[in-house]
Biopython code that builds the backbone (N, CA, C, O; Angstrom):
import numpy as np
from Bio.PDB.StructureBuilder import StructureBuilder

atoms = [
    (1, "MET", "N", (45.139, -2.942, -69.903)),
    (1, "MET", "CA", (44.688, -4.035, -69.064)),
    (1, "MET", "C", (44.494, -5.272, -69.919)),
    (1, "MET", "O", (44.100, -5.221, -71.084)),
    (2, "SER", "N", (44.783, -6.341, -69.294)),
    (2, "SER", "CA", (44.600, -7.589, -70.036)),
    (2, "SER", "C", (43.146, -8.048, -69.912)),
    (2, "SER", "O", (42.383, -7.512, -69.109)),
    (3, "GLY", "N", (42.789, -9.005, -70.685)),
    (3, "GLY", "CA", (41.426, -9.528, -70.684)),
    (3, "GLY", "C", (41.050, -10.160, -69.357)),
    (3, "GLY", "O", (39.898, -10.136, -68.925)),
    (4, "ARG", "N", (42.073, -10.727, -68.730)),
    (4, "ARG", "CA", (41.812, -11.395, -67.461)),
    (4, "ARG", "C", (41.496, -10.378, -66.356)),
    (4, "ARG", "O", (40.597, -10.620, -65.551)),
    (5, "ALA", "N", (42.191, -9.279, -66.299)),
    (5, "ALA", "CA", (41.956, -8.241, -65.293)),
    (5, "ALA", "C", (40.587, -7.607, -65.516)),
    (5, "ALA", "O", (39.880, -7.307, -64.554)),
    (6, "THR", "N", (40.209, -7.401, -66.774)),
    (6, "THR", "CA", (38.895, -6.829, -67.089)),
    (6, "THR", "C", (37.786, -7.768, -66.615)),
    (6, "THR", "O", (36.775, -7.323, -66.072)),
    (7, "THR", "N", (37.980, -9.045, -66.823)),
    (7, "THR", "CA", (36.990, -10.023, -66.379)),
    (7, "THR", "C", (36.840, -9.994, -64.859)),
    (7, "THR", "O", (35.729, -10.077, -64.336)),
    (8, "TRP", "N", (37.971, -9.875, -64.152)),
    (8, "TRP", "CA", (37.919, -9.808, -62.698)),
    (8, "TRP", "C", (37.215, -8.544, -62.231)),
    (8, "TRP", "O", (36.415, -8.597, -61.297)),
    (9, "LEU", "N", (37.491, -7.432, -62.847)),
    (9, "LEU", "CA", (36.831, -6.180, -62.470)),
    (9, "LEU", "C", (35.324, -6.250, -62.723)),
    (9, "LEU", "O", (34.531, -5.795, -61.899)),
    (10, "LYS", "N", (34.933, -6.818, -63.855)),
    (10, "LYS", "CA", (33.503, -6.978, -64.144)),
    (10, "LYS", "C", (32.847, -7.878, -63.100)),
    (10, "LYS", "O", (31.747, -7.602, -62.620)),
    (11, "MET", "N", (33.549, -8.965, -62.760)),
    (11, "MET", "CA", (33.004, -9.896, -61.777)),
    (11, "MET", "C", (32.854, -9.224, -60.410)),
    (11, "MET", "O", (31.839, -9.415, -59.739)),
    (12, "LEU", "N", (33.839, -8.450, -59.996)),
    (12, "LEU", "CA", (33.764, -7.733, -58.725)),
    (12, "LEU", "C", (32.635, -6.699, -58.735)),
    (12, "LEU", "O", (31.929, -6.535, -57.740)),
    (13, "ALA", "N", (32.467, -6.002, -59.867)),
    (13, "ALA", "CA", (31.408, -5.005, -59.960)),
    (13, "ALA", "C", (30.026, -5.658, -59.871)),
    (13, "ALA", "O", (29.154, -5.192, -59.138)),
    (14, "VAL", "N", (29.842, -6.737, -60.624)),
    (14, "VAL", "CA", (28.546, -7.435, -60.592)),
    (14, "VAL", "C", (28.315, -8.051, -59.214)),
    (14, "VAL", "O", (27.202, -7.971, -58.695)),
    (15, "GLY", "N", (29.316, -8.653, -58.617)),
    (15, "GLY", "CA", (29.184, -9.240, -57.272)),
    (15, "GLY", "C", (28.849, -8.186, -56.235)),
    (15, "GLY", "O", (27.995, -8.399, -55.375)),
    (16, "GLY", "N", (29.528, -7.040, -56.317)),
    (16, "GLY", "CA", (29.233, -5.945, -55.382)),
    (16, "GLY", "C", (27.820, -5.423, -55.557)),
    (16, "GLY", "O", (27.122, -5.136, -54.584)),
    (17, "ALA", "N", (27.403, -5.301, -56.827)),
    (17, "ALA", "CA", (26.038, -4.835, -57.081)),
    (17, "ALA", "C", (25.019, -5.815, -56.513)),
    (17, "ALA", "O", (24.003, -5.399, -55.956)),
    (18, "CYS", "N", (25.282, -7.117, -56.650)),
    (18, "CYS", "CA", (24.349, -8.122, -56.113)),
    (18, "CYS", "C", (24.364, -8.131, -54.586)),
    (18, "CYS", "O", (23.308, -8.185, -53.955)),
    (19, "CYS", "N", (25.553, -8.077, -53.993)),
    (19, "CYS", "CA", (25.668, -8.170, -52.534)),
    (19, "CYS", "C", (25.166, -6.921, -51.827)),
    (19, "CYS", "O", (24.622, -7.008, -50.726)),
    (20, "ILE", "N", (25.342, -5.765, -52.446)),
    (20, "ILE", "CA", (24.905, -4.515, -51.820)),
    (20, "ILE", "C", (23.541, -4.091, -52.348)),
    (20, "ILE", "O", (22.680, -3.658, -51.583)),
    (21, "GLY", "N", (23.349, -4.213, -53.640)),
    (21, "GLY", "CA", (22.105, -3.755, -54.245)),
    (21, "GLY", "C", (20.904, -4.611, -53.890)),
    (21, "GLY", "O", (19.799, -4.089, -53.749)),
    (22, "GLY", "N", (21.096, -5.922, -53.743)),
    (22, "GLY", "CA", (19.976, -6.811, -53.408)),
    (22, "GLY", "C", (19.342, -6.466, -52.065)),
    (22, "GLY", "O", (18.141, -6.205, -52.000)),
    (23, "PRO", "N", (20.135, -6.462, -50.990)),
    (23, "PRO", "CA", (19.563, -6.082, -49.696)),
    (23, "PRO", "C", (19.029, -4.646, -49.680)),
    (23, "PRO", "O", (18.027, -4.362, -49.025)),
    (24, "ALA", "N", (19.699, -3.747, -50.400)),
    (24, "ALA", "CA", (19.218, -2.364, -50.448)),
    (24, "ALA", "C", (17.847, -2.294, -51.127)),
    (24, "ALA", "O", (16.972, -1.547, -50.689)),
    (25, "LEU", "N", (17.665, -3.074, -52.196)),
    (25, "LEU", "CA", (16.376, -3.110, -52.890)),
    (25, "LEU", "C", (15.281, -3.670, -51.977)),
    (25, "LEU", "O", (14.174, -3.134, -51.923)),
    (26, "VAL", "N", (15.599, -4.742, -51.267)),
    (26, "VAL", "CA", (14.620, -5.330, -50.343)),
    (26, "VAL", "C", (14.265, -4.330, -49.256)),
    (26, "VAL", "O", (13.092, -4.178, -48.914)),
    (27, "PHE", "N", (15.257, -3.648, -48.710)),
    (27, "PHE", "CA", (15.017, -2.661, -47.662)),
    (27, "PHE", "C", (14.143, -1.517, -48.185)),
    (27, "PHE", "O", (13.283, -1.011, -47.464)),
    (28, "TRP", "N", (14.360, -1.119, -49.418)),
    (28, "TRP", "CA", (13.612, -0.012, -50.006)),
    (28, "TRP", "C", (12.174, -0.415, -50.334)),
    (28, "TRP", "O", (11.260, 0.398, -50.194)),
    (29, "VAL", "N", (11.963, -1.666, -50.773)),
    (29, "VAL", "CA", (10.646, -2.124, -51.206)),
    (29, "VAL", "C", (9.783, -2.603, -50.035)),
    (29, "VAL", "O", (8.560, -2.463, -50.073)),
    (30, "GLN", "N", (10.402, -3.163, -49.003)),
    (30, "GLN", "CA", (9.661, -3.751, -47.886)),
    (30, "GLN", "C", (8.918, -2.674, -47.093)),
    (30, "GLN", "O", (9.528, -1.689, -46.675)),
    (31, "PRO", "N", (7.593, -2.851, -46.878)),
    (31, "PRO", "CA", (6.838, -1.848, -46.122)),
    (31, "PRO", "C", (7.135, -1.943, -44.624)),
    (31, "PRO", "O", (7.498, -3.007, -44.122)),
    (32, "THR", "N", (6.980, -0.835, -43.926)),
    (32, "THR", "CA", (7.175, -0.813, -42.475)),
    (32, "THR", "C", (5.932, -1.378, -41.803)),
    (32, "THR", "O", (4.904, -1.580, -42.450)),
    (33, "ASP", "N", (6.031, -1.631, -40.508)),
    (33, "ASP", "CA", (4.894, -2.152, -39.761)),
    (33, "ASP", "C", (3.723, -1.168, -39.779)),
    (33, "ASP", "O", (2.565, -1.577, -39.870)),
    (34, "GLU", "N", (4.026, 0.122, -39.692)),
    (34, "GLU", "CA", (2.969, 1.140, -39.713)),
    (34, "GLU", "C", (2.241, 1.152, -41.051)),
    (34, "GLU", "O", (1.017, 1.273, -41.094)),
    (35, "GLU", "N", (2.995, 1.028, -42.146)),
    (35, "GLU", "CA", (2.365, 1.004, -43.467)),
    (35, "GLU", "C", (1.470, -0.216, -43.626)),
    (35, "GLU", "O", (0.380, -0.118, -44.190)),
    (36, "LEU", "N", (1.921, -1.355, -43.137)),
    (36, "LEU", "CA", (1.089, -2.555, -43.194)),
    (36, "LEU", "C", (-0.175, -2.380, -42.362)),
    (36, "LEU", "O", (-1.262, -2.766, -42.793)),
    (37, "PHE", "N", (-0.038, -1.800, -41.172)),
    (37, "PHE", "CA", (-1.189, -1.589, -40.290)),
    (37, "PHE", "C", (-2.208, -0.659, -40.942)),
    (37, "PHE", "O", (-3.415, -0.870, -40.817)),
    (38, "LYS", "N", (-1.726, 0.364, -41.634)),
    (38, "LYS", "CA", (-2.638, 1.305, -42.302)),
    (38, "LYS", "C", (-3.389, 0.633, -43.454)),
    (38, "LYS", "O", (-4.479, 1.076, -43.817)),
    (39, "ARG", "N", (-2.821, -0.428, -44.032)),
    (39, "ARG", "CA", (-3.480, -1.130, -45.134)),
    (39, "ARG", "C", (-4.574, -2.078, -44.650)),
    (39, "ARG", "O", (-5.407, -2.513, -45.445)),
    (40, "TYR", "N", (-4.583, -2.403, -43.356)),
    (40, "TYR", "CA", (-5.640, -3.254, -42.802)),
    (40, "TYR", "C", (-6.978, -2.555, -42.974)),
    (40, "TYR", "O", (-7.050, -1.328, -43.042)),
    (41, "ASN", "N", (-8.041, -3.356, -43.042)),
    (41, "ASN", "CA", (-9.347, -2.719, -43.014)),
    (41, "ASN", "C", (-9.629, -2.300, -41.569)),
    (41, "ASN", "O", (-9.014, -2.841, -40.650)),
    (42, "PRO", "N", (-10.528, -1.366, -41.348)),
    (42, "PRO", "CA", (-10.750, -0.826, -39.998)),
    (42, "PRO", "C", (-11.108, -1.893, -38.955)),
    (42, "PRO", "O", (-10.735, -1.771, -37.788)),
    (43, "GLU", "N", (-11.828, -2.934, -39.376)),
    (43, "GLU", "CA", (-12.198, -3.983, -38.427)),
    (43, "GLU", "C", (-10.963, -4.728, -37.928)),
    (43, "GLU", "O", (-10.845, -5.008, -36.735)),
    (44, "LEU", "N", (-10.037, -5.052, -38.843)),
    (44, "LEU", "CA", (-8.804, -5.733, -38.443)),
    (44, "LEU", "C", (-7.922, -4.827, -37.584)),
    (44, "LEU", "O", (-7.271, -5.294, -36.650)),
    (45, "GLN", "N", (-7.904, -3.541, -37.900)),
    (45, "GLN", "CA", (-7.138, -2.604, -37.076)),
    (45, "GLN", "C", (-7.660, -2.600, -35.646)),
    (45, "GLN", "O", (-6.882, -2.610, -34.692)),
    (46, "LYS", "N", (-8.969, -2.586, -35.506)),
    (46, "LYS", "CA", (-9.582, -2.563, -34.179)),
    (46, "LYS", "C", (-9.239, -3.841, -33.414)),
    (46, "LYS", "O", (-8.869, -3.779, -32.242)),
    (47, "LYS", "N", (-9.359, -5.010, -34.077)),
    (47, "LYS", "CA", (-9.027, -6.279, -33.430)),
    (47, "LYS", "C", (-7.559, -6.326, -33.029)),
    (47, "LYS", "O", (-7.214, -6.797, -31.945)),
    (48, "SER", "N", (-6.705, -5.835, -33.909)),
    (48, "SER", "CA", (-5.269, -5.843, -33.631)),
    (48, "SER", "C", (-4.947, -4.984, -32.413)),
    (48, "SER", "O", (-4.152, -5.375, -31.559)),
    (49, "LEU", "N", (-5.565, -3.823, -32.343)),
    (49, "LEU", "CA", (-5.322, -2.937, -31.197)),
    (49, "LEU", "C", (-5.859, -3.549, -29.906)),
    (49, "LEU", "O", (-5.252, -3.393, -28.846)),
    (50, "GLU", "N", (-6.992, -4.242, -29.990)),
    (50, "GLU", "CA", (-7.569, -4.856, -28.796)),
    (50, "GLU", "C", (-6.696, -5.993, -28.276)),
    (50, "GLU", "O", (-6.581, -6.178, -27.065)),
    (51, "ARG", "N", (-6.081, -6.757, -29.179)),
    (51, "ARG", "CA", (-5.291, -7.927, -28.776)),
    (51, "ARG", "C", (-3.825, -7.600, -28.511)),
    (51, "ARG", "O", (-3.061, -8.479, -28.112)),
    (52, "ARG", "N", (-3.425, -6.351, -28.726)),
    (52, "ARG", "CA", (-2.012, -5.986, -28.571)),
    (52, "ARG", "C", (-1.516, -6.269, -27.151)),
    (52, "ARG", "O", (-0.455, -6.867, -26.976)),
    (53, "TYR", "N", (-2.278, -5.841, -26.132)),
    (53, "TYR", "CA", (-1.859, -6.036, -24.745)),
    (53, "TYR", "C", (-1.770, -7.520, -24.421)),
    (53, "TYR", "O", (-0.821, -7.959, -23.770)),
    (54, "GLU", "N", (-2.761, -8.302, -24.874)),
    (54, "GLU", "CA", (-2.784, -9.739, -24.617)),
    (54, "GLU", "C", (-1.571, -10.433, -25.237)),
    (54, "GLU", "O", (-0.936, -11.271, -24.598)),
    (55, "LYS", "N", (-1.255, -10.081, -26.482)),
    (55, "LYS", "CA", (-0.097, -10.693, -27.151)),
    (55, "LYS", "C", (1.203, -10.312, -26.456)),
    (55, "LYS", "O", (2.099, -11.144, -26.314)),
    (56, "GLN", "N", (1.311, -9.052, -26.021)),
    (56, "GLN", "CA", (2.515, -8.612, -25.327)),
    (56, "GLN", "C", (2.673, -9.362, -24.009)),
    (56, "GLN", "O", (3.783, -9.750, -23.645)),
    (57, "LYS", "N", (1.577, -9.567, -23.298)),
    (57, "LYS", "CA", (1.620, -10.298, -22.034)),
    (57, "LYS", "C", (2.022, -11.750, -22.278)),
    (57, "LYS", "O", (2.833, -12.298, -21.530)),
    (58, "ASP", "N", (1.469, -12.378, -23.309)),
    (58, "ASP", "CA", (1.838, -13.758, -23.636)),
    (58, "ASP", "C", (3.325, -13.861, -23.951)),
    (58, "ASP", "O", (3.995, -14.794, -23.510)),
    (59, "PHE", "N", (3.832, -12.907, -24.707)),
    (59, "PHE", "CA", (5.258, -12.923, -25.052)),
    (59, "PHE", "C", (6.111, -12.738, -23.802)),
    (59, "PHE", "O", (7.115, -13.430, -23.628)),
    (60, "ASP", "N", (5.720, -11.812, -22.934)),
    (60, "ASP", "CA", (6.477, -11.597, -21.698)),
    (60, "ASP", "C", (6.483, -12.856, -20.827)),
    (60, "ASP", "O", (7.512, -13.217, -20.255)),
    (61, "ASP", "N", (5.330, -13.519, -20.730)),
    (61, "ASP", "CA", (5.264, -14.766, -19.964)),
    (61, "ASP", "C", (6.174, -15.829, -20.565)),
    (61, "ASP", "O", (6.847, -16.563, -19.841)),
    (62, "PHE", "N", (6.192, -15.907, -21.895)),
    (62, "PHE", "CA", (7.049, -16.872, -22.583)),
    (62, "PHE", "C", (8.518, -16.603, -22.282)),
    (62, "PHE", "O", (9.276, -17.536, -22.019)),
    (63, "VAL", "N", (8.928, -15.332, -22.317)),
    (63, "VAL", "CA", (10.323, -14.989, -22.042)),
    (63, "VAL", "C", (10.674, -15.308, -20.593)),
    (63, "VAL", "O", (11.769, -15.798, -20.314)),
    (64, "ILE", "N", (9.761, -15.035, -19.675)),
    (64, "ILE", "CA", (10.010, -15.343, -18.265)),
    (64, "ILE", "C", (10.171, -16.846, -18.083)),
    (64, "ILE", "O", (11.050, -17.287, -17.343)),
    (65, "GLN", "N", (9.323, -17.652, -18.757)),
    (65, "GLN", "CA", (9.460, -19.107, -18.676)),
    (65, "GLN", "C", (10.801, -19.566, -19.233)),
    (65, "GLN", "O", (11.457, -20.430, -18.651)),
    (66, "LEU", "N", (11.205, -18.991, -20.352)),
    (66, "LEU", "CA", (12.496, -19.374, -20.925)),
    (66, "LEU", "C", (13.641, -19.051, -19.977)),
    (66, "LEU", "O", (14.589, -19.828, -19.858)),
    (67, "LYS", "N", (13.560, -17.915, -19.306)),
    (67, "LYS", "CA", (14.603, -17.557, -18.339)),
    (67, "LYS", "C", (14.631, -18.554, -17.193)),
    (67, "LYS", "O", (15.702, -18.946, -16.730)),
    (68, "ASP", "N", (13.448, -18.965, -16.732)),
    (68, "ASP", "CA", (13.395, -19.969, -15.665)),
    (68, "ASP", "C", (13.965, -21.301, -16.141)),
    (68, "ASP", "O", (14.715, -21.955, -15.416)),
    (69, "TYR", "N", (13.609, -21.700, -17.358)),
    (69, "TYR", "CA", (14.114, -22.965, -17.900)),
    (69, "TYR", "C", (15.625, -22.928, -18.077)),
    (69, "TYR", "O", (16.298, -23.946, -17.912)),
    (70, "SER", "N", (16.160, -21.757, -18.413)),
    (70, "SER", "CA", (17.597, -21.675, -18.676)),
    (70, "SER", "C", (18.425, -21.739, -17.398)),
    (70, "SER", "O", (19.642, -21.914, -17.466)),
    (71, "LYS", "N", (17.797, -21.601, -16.242)),
    (71, "LYS", "CA", (18.540, -21.686, -14.978)),
    (71, "LYS", "C", (18.972, -23.111, -14.680)),
    (71, "LYS", "O", (19.889, -23.331, -13.888)),
    (72, "SER", "N", (18.321, -24.078, -15.306)),
    (72, "SER", "CA", (18.660, -25.478, -15.097)),
    (72, "SER", "C", (19.933, -25.825, -15.867)),
    (72, "SER", "O", (20.297, -25.156, -16.835)),
    (73, "ASP", "N", (20.596, -26.883, -15.414)),
    (73, "ASP", "CA", (21.804, -27.343, -16.099)),
    (73, "ASP", "C", (21.471, -28.144, -17.353)),
    (73, "ASP", "O", (22.318, -28.323, -18.229)),
    (74, "ARG", "N", (20.237, -28.621, -17.431)),
    (74, "ARG", "CA", (19.813, -29.437, -18.570)),
    (74, "ARG", "C", (19.405, -28.543, -19.741)),
    (74, "ARG", "O", (19.193, -27.343, -19.563)),
    (75, "PRO", "N", (19.296, -29.122, -20.929)),
    (75, "PRO", "CA", (18.854, -28.339, -22.093)),
    (75, "PRO", "C", (17.438, -27.798, -21.887)),
    (75, "PRO", "O", (16.606, -28.425, -21.231)),
    (76, "ILE", "N", (17.188, -26.632, -22.456)),
    (76, "ILE", "CA", (15.908, -25.943, -22.272)),
    (76, "ILE", "C", (14.753, -26.807, -22.758)),
    (76, "ILE", "O", (13.704, -26.849, -22.114)),
    (77, "TRP", "N", (14.927, -27.501, -23.891)),
    (77, "TRP", "CA", (13.804, -28.259, -24.453)),
    (77, "TRP", "C", (13.382, -29.415, -23.552)),
    (77, "TRP", "O", (12.201, -29.760, -23.504)),
    (78, "THR", "N", (14.341, -30.023, -22.829)),
    (78, "THR", "CA", (13.940, -31.104, -21.923)),
    (78, "THR", "C", (13.206, -30.551, -20.707)),
    (78, "THR", "O", (12.230, -31.138, -20.240)),
    (79, "VAL", "N", (13.679, -29.429, -20.205)),
    (79, "VAL", "CA", (13.008, -28.799, -19.065)),
    (79, "VAL", "C", (11.609, -28.348, -19.476)),
    (79, "VAL", "O", (10.657, -28.475, -18.706)),
    (80, "GLN", "N", (11.494, -27.826, -20.682)),
    (80, "GLN", "CA", (10.191, -27.372, -21.180)),
    (80, "GLN", "C", (9.243, -28.556, -21.357)),
    (80, "GLN", "O", (8.065, -28.457, -21.013)),
    (81, "GLU", "N", (9.735, -29.664, -21.883)),
    (81, "GLU", "CA", (8.895, -30.858, -22.041)),
    (81, "GLU", "C", (8.392, -31.353, -20.692)),
    (81, "GLU", "O", (7.230, -31.738, -20.563)),
    (82, "GLU", "N", (9.267, -31.342, -19.683)),
    (82, "GLU", "CA", (8.855, -31.764, -18.355)),
    (82, "GLU", "C", (7.793, -30.824, -17.783)),
    (82, "GLU", "O", (6.834, -31.270, -17.154)),
    (83, "ALA", "N", (7.970, -29.529, -18.004)),
    (83, "ALA", "CA", (6.993, -28.561, -17.495)),
    (83, "ALA", "C", (5.637, -28.749, -18.178)),
    (83, "ALA", "O", (4.595, -28.657, -17.528)),
    (84, "VAL", "N", (5.649, -29.010, -19.469)),
    (84, "VAL", "CA", (4.403, -29.239, -20.200)),
    (84, "VAL", "C", (3.734, -30.511, -19.683)),
    (84, "VAL", "O", (2.520, -30.539, -19.481)),
    (85, "ARG", "N", (4.521, -31.557, -19.471)),
    (85, "ARG", "CA", (3.971, -32.806, -18.957)),
    (85, "ARG", "C", (3.365, -32.613, -17.564)),
    (85, "ARG", "O", (2.290, -33.136, -17.273)),
    (86, "LYS", "N", (4.060, -31.858, -16.704)),
    (86, "LYS", "CA", (3.547, -31.598, -15.359)),
    (86, "LYS", "C", (2.243, -30.798, -15.417)),
    (86, "LYS", "O", (1.301, -31.079, -14.676)),
    (87, "ARG", "N", (2.197, -29.787, -16.316)),
    (87, "ARG", "CA", (0.963, -28.997, -16.455)),
    (87, "ARG", "C", (-0.189, -29.876, -16.934)),
    (87, "ARG", "O", (-1.323, -29.741, -16.474)),
    (88, "LYS", "N", (0.121, -30.780, -17.867)),
    (88, "LYS", "CA", (-0.909, -31.672, -18.395)),
    (88, "LYS", "C", (-1.415, -32.609, -17.301)),
    (88, "LYS", "O", (-2.620, -32.822, -17.168)),
    (89, "GLU", "N", (-0.483, -33.173, -16.513)),
    (89, "GLU", "CA", (-0.872, -34.050, -15.413)),
    (89, "GLU", "C", (-1.696, -33.298, -14.378)),
    (89, "GLU", "O", (-2.682, -33.820, -13.860)),
    (90, "GLU", "N", (-1.288, -32.074, -14.082)),
    (90, "GLU", "CA", (-2.030, -31.258, -13.112)),
    (90, "GLU", "C", (-3.432, -30.955, -13.631)),
    (90, "GLU", "O", (-4.396, -30.984, -12.866)),
    (91, "GLY", "N", (-3.550, -30.667, -14.921)),
    (91, "GLY", "CA", (-4.863, -30.418, -15.522)),
    (91, "GLY", "C", (-5.747, -31.650, -15.453)),
    (91, "GLY", "O", (-6.931, -31.547, -15.133)),
    (92, "LEU", "N", (-5.182, -32.818, -15.752)),
    (92, "LEU", "CA", (-5.944, -34.065, -15.655)),
    (92, "LEU", "C", (-6.369, -34.336, -14.217)),
    (92, "LEU", "O", (-7.497, -34.759, -13.964)),
    (93, "ARG", "N", (-5.465, -34.093, -13.285)),
    (93, "ARG", "CA", (-5.781, -34.295, -11.868)),
    (93, "ARG", "C", (-6.906, -33.364, -11.437)),
    (93, "ARG", "O", (-7.824, -33.769, -10.724)),
    (94, "GLN", "N", (-6.825, -32.107, -11.878)),
    (94, "GLN", "CA", (-7.862, -31.132, -11.531)),
    (94, "GLN", "C", (-9.203, -31.515, -12.157)),
    (94, "GLN", "O", (-10.248, -31.386, -11.518)),
    (95, "ASP", "N", (-9.174, -31.985, -13.403)),
    (95, "ASP", "CA", (-10.406, -32.448, -14.051)),
    (95, "ASP", "C", (-11.008, -33.622, -13.295)),
    (95, "ASP", "O", (-12.225, -33.693, -13.125)),
    (96, "PHE", "N", (-10.168, -34.541, -12.841)),
    (96, "PHE", "CA", (-10.652, -35.689, -12.081)),
    (96, "PHE", "C", (-11.288, -35.234, -10.773)),
    (96, "PHE", "O", (-12.359, -35.711, -10.398)),
    (97, "LEU", "N", (-10.620, -34.301, -10.072)),
    (97, "LEU", "CA", (-11.180, -33.798, -8.815)),
    (97, "LEU", "C", (-12.507, -33.086, -9.043)),
    (97, "LEU", "O", (-13.442, -33.240, -8.257)),
    (98, "ASN", "N", (-12.589, -32.311, -10.115)),
    (98, "ASN", "CA", (-13.844, -31.619, -10.437)),
    (98, "ASN", "C", (-14.952, -32.622, -10.747)),
    (98, "ASN", "O", (-16.096, -32.431, -10.333)),
    (99, "ALA", "N", (-14.620, -33.683, -11.469)),
    (99, "ALA", "CA", (-15.611, -34.702, -11.794)),
    (99, "ALA", "C", (-16.074, -35.416, -10.523)),
    (99, "ALA", "O", (-17.265, -35.677, -10.354)),
    (100, "GLU", "N", (-15.137, -35.730, -9.636)),
    (100, "GLU", "CA", (-15.502, -36.374, -8.370)),
    (100, "GLU", "C", (-16.394, -35.468, -7.531)),
    (100, "GLU", "O", (-17.360, -35.928, -6.921)),
    (101, "GLU", "N", (-16.071, -34.188, -7.501)),
    (101, "GLU", "CA", (-16.877, -33.238, -6.737)),
    (101, "GLU", "C", (-18.286, -33.124, -7.322)),
    (101, "GLU", "O", (-19.264, -33.089, -6.576)),
    (102, "ALA", "N", (-18.393, -33.065, -8.643)),
    (102, "ALA", "CA", (-19.704, -33.001, -9.293)),
    (102, "ALA", "C", (-20.494, -34.273, -9.012)),
    (102, "ALA", "O", (-21.702, -34.220, -8.786)),
    (103, "LYS", "N", (-19.818, -35.408, -9.027)),
    (103, "LYS", "CA", (-20.473, -36.685, -8.752)),
    (103, "LYS", "C", (-21.011, -36.717, -7.324)),
    (103, "LYS", "O", (-22.134, -37.161, -7.083)),
    (104, "SER", "N", (-20.200, -36.243, -6.383)),
    (104, "SER", "CA", (-20.652, -36.237, -4.986)),
    (104, "SER", "C", (-21.816, -35.265, -4.788)),
    (104, "SER", "O", (-22.728, -35.544, -4.010)),
    (105, "ARG", "N", (-21.791, -34.122, -5.488)),
    (105, "ARG", "CA", (-22.914, -33.180, -5.401)),
    (105, "ARG", "C", (-24.191, -33.801, -5.947)),
    (105, "ARG", "O", (-25.265, -33.648, -5.365)),
    (106, "LYS", "N", (-24.065, -34.504, -7.073)),
    (106, "LYS", "CA", (-25.234, -35.175, -7.653)),
    (106, "LYS", "C", (-25.802, -36.205, -6.691)),
    (106, "LYS", "O", (-27.014, -36.305, -6.499)),
    (107, "GLU", "N", (-24.904, -36.959, -6.098)),
    (107, "GLU", "CA", (-25.327, -37.988, -5.154)),
    (107, "GLU", "C", (-26.016, -37.354, -3.949)),
    (107, "GLU", "O", (-27.030, -37.866, -3.474)),
    (108, "ALA", "N", (-25.477, -36.254, -3.457)),
    (108, "ALA", "CA", (-26.091, -35.557, -2.325)),
    (108, "ALA", "C", (-27.474, -35.030, -2.706)),
    (108, "ALA", "O", (-28.410, -35.114, -1.910)),
    (109, "LEU", "N", (-27.607, -34.495, -3.899)),
    (109, "LEU", "CA", (-28.909, -34.001, -4.350)),
    (109, "LEU", "C", (-29.906, -35.146, -4.493)),
    (109, "LEU", "O", (-31.081, -34.973, -4.171)),
    (110, "ARG", "N", (-29.476, -36.288, -4.959)),
    (110, "ARG", "CA", (-30.362, -37.442, -5.082)),
    (110, "ARG", "C", (-30.838, -37.919, -3.710)),
    (110, "ARG", "O", (-32.007, -38.250, -3.515)),
    (111, "ARG", "N", (-29.882, -37.944, -2.756)),
    (111, "ARG", "CA", (-30.264, -38.349, -1.397)),
    (111, "ARG", "C", (-31.262, -37.366, -0.799)),
    (111, "ARG", "O", (-32.233, -37.771, -0.159)),
    (112, "GLU", "N", (-31.021, -36.073, -1.008)),
    (112, "GLU", "CA", (-31.943, -35.050, -0.501)),
    (112, "GLU", "C", (-33.306, -35.200, -1.146)),
    (112, "GLU", "O", (-34.329, -35.129, -0.465)),
    (113, "ALA", "N", (-33.327, -35.407, -2.458)),
    (113, "ALA", "CA", (-34.595, -35.569, -3.175)),
    (113, "ALA", "C", (-35.312, -36.822, -2.677)),
    (113, "ALA", "O", (-36.536, -36.823, -2.548)),
    (114, "GLY", "N", (-34.569, -37.875, -2.402)),
    (114, "GLY", "CA", (-35.165, -39.110, -1.905)),
    (114, "GLY", "C", (-35.743, -38.920, -0.526)),
    (114, "GLY", "O", (-36.818, -39.447, -0.237)),
    (115, "LEU", "N", (-35.072, -38.187, 0.331)),
    (115, "LEU", "CA", (-35.564, -37.923, 1.682)),
    (115, "LEU", "C", (-36.781, -37.032, 1.661)),
    (115, "LEU", "O", (-37.750, -37.277, 2.380)),
    (116, "SER", "N", (-36.737, -35.990, 0.834)),
    (116, "SER", "CA", (-37.858, -35.045, 0.793)),
    (116, "SER", "C", (-39.101, -35.681, 0.188)),
    (116, "SER", "O", (-40.212, -35.335, 0.590)),
    (117, "SER", "N", (-38.955, -36.601, -0.767)),
    (117, "SER", "CA", (-40.130, -37.250, -1.351)),
    (117, "SER", "C", (-40.715, -38.273, -0.385)),
    (117, "SER", "O", (-41.922, -38.512, -0.397)),
    (118, "SER", "N", (-39.868, -38.888, 0.461)),
    (118, "SER", "CA", (-40.379, -39.859, 1.414)),
    (118, "SER", "C", (-41.022, -39.169, 2.623)),
    (118, "SER", "O", (-41.846, -39.772, 3.310)),
    (119, "ASP", "N", (-40.651, -37.906, 2.886)),
    (119, "ASP", "CA", (-41.234, -37.150, 3.975)),
    (119, "ASP", "C", (-42.692, -36.824, 3.712)),
    (119, "ASP", "O", (-43.463, -36.664, 4.659)),
    (120, "LYS", "N", (-43.086, -36.722, 2.466)),
    (120, "LYS", "CA", (-44.447, -36.314, 2.134)),
    (120, "LYS", "C", (-45.415, -37.356, 2.410)),
    (120, "LYS", "O", (-46.610, -37.165, 2.182)),
]
sb = StructureBuilder()
sb.init_structure("model")
sb.init_model(0)
sb.init_chain("A")
sb.init_seg("    ")
for serial, (resi, resn, name, xyz) in enumerate(atoms, 1):
    if name == "N":
        sb.init_residue(resn, " ", resi, " ")
    sb.init_atom(name, np.array(xyz, "f"), 0.0, 1.0, " ", f" {name:<3s}", serial, name[0])
structure = sb.get_structure()
């Protein structure tokens, strides 16, 4: 073999070792989810188990929203921005209505207190 062929073979061997051995090493060294969970302290394990259902529900809701957004002809991010803006406006509107209702209740209580004190 000539020097050039030997160099190519060495290069292929080293490249193969890097391309195959690197991911294999990461796969071998990386812990599984169960191993990580077992390393948690008991308090964190308990919190994680308690929040598992909540996180799964949040993720499911997110996926359902994405499916709804994808039904539109427009890009998902614009539809999502509009939905966020509408939710924010609705929240502000609801806060305003709640404040108005509280204000009217206060006013009614003041009128009642004024009437009852004048009755005496």
